[in-house]
N, C-alpha and C positions, 0 to 999 in steps of 0.2 A: 617599487612596483605597486605596493599596497595603496600608497597615496595617489598614484597615477590612476588606479582603478576606482578609487573612491570618487574621483572627479566625474567618472562616467555615470555614477548613480544619479546625479542631478541633471544630466543631459537628456534631451528629448529622444524618443525612439524615432527611427531605428538607430541603435548604437553601432559603432564600428570598432572591431577588435584587431589587434595585431596577433600574429601567431604566437608570439612570446607571451602575450597576455592570456591567451587561451591555455597555454601550458601552465602558467602560474595558477590559474583558476582550478585546473584539474589537480595540480600538486597540493592544493589546500582544500580539497573537497571535504575532508574530515577534520579540519583544523579544530583543536579543542577550544579555541577562542570563539565564542558564539557570535561576536561582532563580525569577525572575519567570515566564519562558516555560514551563518544565516543571512546576515544583512549585506554581505559583500559577494561572496562566492555564489551562493545559491541564487540570490537575486539577479546577479548579472547573467548567470547561465540561463535562468528561466527567461529573462528578457531577450537574451541573445537568440534563443530559439523561437520564442513566440512572436517576435517582431522582425524576424529575418535579419537580425544584427550580424549573425555569423554567415560567412559565405558558404556556398555549397561545399567547397573544399574543407573549410574549417569544421562544418558539421560532420563530415565524413571522418576527419582526423580525430575529432573528439570521440566519436563513436568507436573508432578503431582502438584508440588508446584506452578508453574506459573498458572496453570488452577484453582487451588483452591483459589488463591489470587485474581483472576479476576481483576488485576490492569489495564487492558485495559480500564476500566471505572472509574478509580479513579478520584474523584473530578470533575466530569462532571456537572457543575452547571451554565454554561453560562459565566463565568468570565475567563479572561486570567491570569493564574498564573503558578507557577512552576510545578503544577501537570501534566501539559501537557507533560513534559519530561518522567514521569512515564508511561503515556498512550502510547506515540508514540514509546518509545523504547521497551515497552512490545509488541507493534504491530510488531516491527522488530523481536523480539524474536519469536513471534508467526509464522511469516513468515519462520523463520529458522526451527521451529518444523515441519511445514507442508511440507516444501521442503525436509527435511531429511526423513520424514516419507514416502514421495512419492516414494523414491528410496530404502529406507531400513526401512520398517515398524517397529515402536516401540511404537506408540501411541495406546491406547485402542480405540475401536470404539466410545465410548462415548466422549473421548477427541478429536478425529478427528472431529466428528460432532459438538462438542461445539465450536471448533476454526473456523470451516467453518461458523457456525451461527454467531459467534462474528464478523468475517470478513465482513459479509454481513450487520451487524448492525452498526459497529463502524463508518464507513465513513459517515453514514447518521445522526449520532448524535454528532459527534465531532464539537464543536463550535469554538475552537481556531485554526484558520487557519494561524497563523504566520509561517513564514519560518525560517529565521535566526534571533535569538534574540541576540542583542548586549550583549557582555560579557559572556552570558550563552550558546551561541552556537545554534545548530539546534534543533528546535521543530519539524517543518515539518510534521504536523499532516496529511495533505492531501496526501503528498508523502509517508509517512510511512504506512498510512492506505491503500494506493493503493498497496504498496508492499505486505501487508498482504492479501488483497483480490486477488491479482494476484497469490499468492502462493496457495490460496484456490481454485481459478479457474483452476489451473494446477493439482490439486490433483485428483487421479483416483477415489476417493470415493464421489466426489461431484456429485449431481444429475443433471439431465437435467433441472429441475425446478429451482434449485439453480443457475445454470449457467445463466439462463434467469434473475434471480434476480440480479446477478452480473452486467449484462448489464444495468438493471434498476437503479442500484446504481450509475453508472457512469453518466447516464442522470440526476439523482436527484442531484448529486453534482454540475453539471453545472447549474441546475435550481436554486440552492441556492446561487450561486456566486454573491457577491456584490462589490468585488474589483478585480483588475487584479492580476493574479498569477504572482509571481516574480521569482520563483525558480524552474522552469521546472516541475511544478505539472502536466501540461498537458501530458508530456511524461510519467509520472508515471501512470496517469489514463489510458493512451493508452495501457499500458502493461496489464491491466485487460482485455481489449477487445481482445488483441492478445492472451492471455492465454485461454480465452474462446474459441476463434476460433480454437485453437490447441487441445482442449480437445475433444476426440471422442464422448463424451456424449452430446455435444451441439446439439441443434435441427437444422435440415436443414433449412436454410433461416433465422435463427435468427439474424445473423450478418448483413445481408442486411437490414432486417426490422429495426434493431437498428439504422443503419445509416440514413435511409430514414425518419423514424418517428422522430428521434431526430433532424434531420435537419429541418423538417417542424416546430417543436416546437420552435426551436431557432430562425428561421426567422420570425415566427409569433410574437414572443415576441419582436423582434427587430423592426418589421414593426409597431406594435401597440404602441411602446414607442421609436420613432426615436431620441428623444432628451434626453433619459435616459442613462446615462453613464453605469449603471449596465447592461442594456440590451446589450450594445455594448461589454462590457467585456465578457459576456456570449457567444455571437456569435463569438467573436474573439478567445476565448479559444477553442471553438468547432472547428474552422478552424485549429488551431494549433494541436489539437488532431488528426484530420483527416490527416493532412500533415505528422505527425509522423508515422502514420500507413501506409500511402502511400509508404514511403521509407522502412519501416520495414517489411511489408507484401505484397509482389508483387501480391499475389492472390487477394488482396482487391482492387487493382488499378482500375479495370473496374467500380467498384461501387463508389470509392472515387473521381476519376478524374472529373466527371461532378459536383459533390457537391462542391469540392474545386474551380473549375472553376467558378461556380455560385457565390461563395463568392467574388472573384476578380472582376467579372462583376458587381455585385450589389454595390460594394464599389468603382467602377469607375476606376479600374486599367486595365480592359480589355473591349473591345467593345463587 
């Protein structure tokens, strides 16, 4: 089956899959072999959804099976092991499901709300924050979890309250940070904020409150623990997240400019 699917990689879109091929892809969603997991399974799943390679029945079957398995939470026990690949690549598949459903609905209402709820929960309970794992490839829990939550934040069925929860999740991830991010996690977290701001269901003023309140929390943490590296990593990541949004969302610049400027002043780069 592996060789059979590899042949599809070089074929033009739209691809066509048998039901057995779909099942094999789902069975290997978290394969510890990066060649299979990244380059074969995820690539084909992404292409299958984005170019309508899967039939409507296959899309629904993939959604049903993925939701029933709940592999987004497989092996969450506080230890770093290969289960992280199953979780994080299930997160990527969940993002694909929500993104596809946003434009061409096929999920049931229960599935949609389940994945939105899971997206809000996952980033707060994932404990394996490794980015690239030597030999085995990308785990990228924070990045992939951010992709899932960003897709949820962009979905038309997410509620105003849930959009506020998404902003709270971003703030909570930064509050939990103990080591510097190494693999552009801040940029992926920033996409959650961007998608919330673009969703017409978000509450007026919620984005500005998020920036101002989170900024106060991060600087209070840093001021109270000036010699704590973890506090520095948190405020530094906050700065990078804001800088990302400054360039990606011009409408946010009036709010972000004084906050970013304050960072450089407090760190002694500006008078």
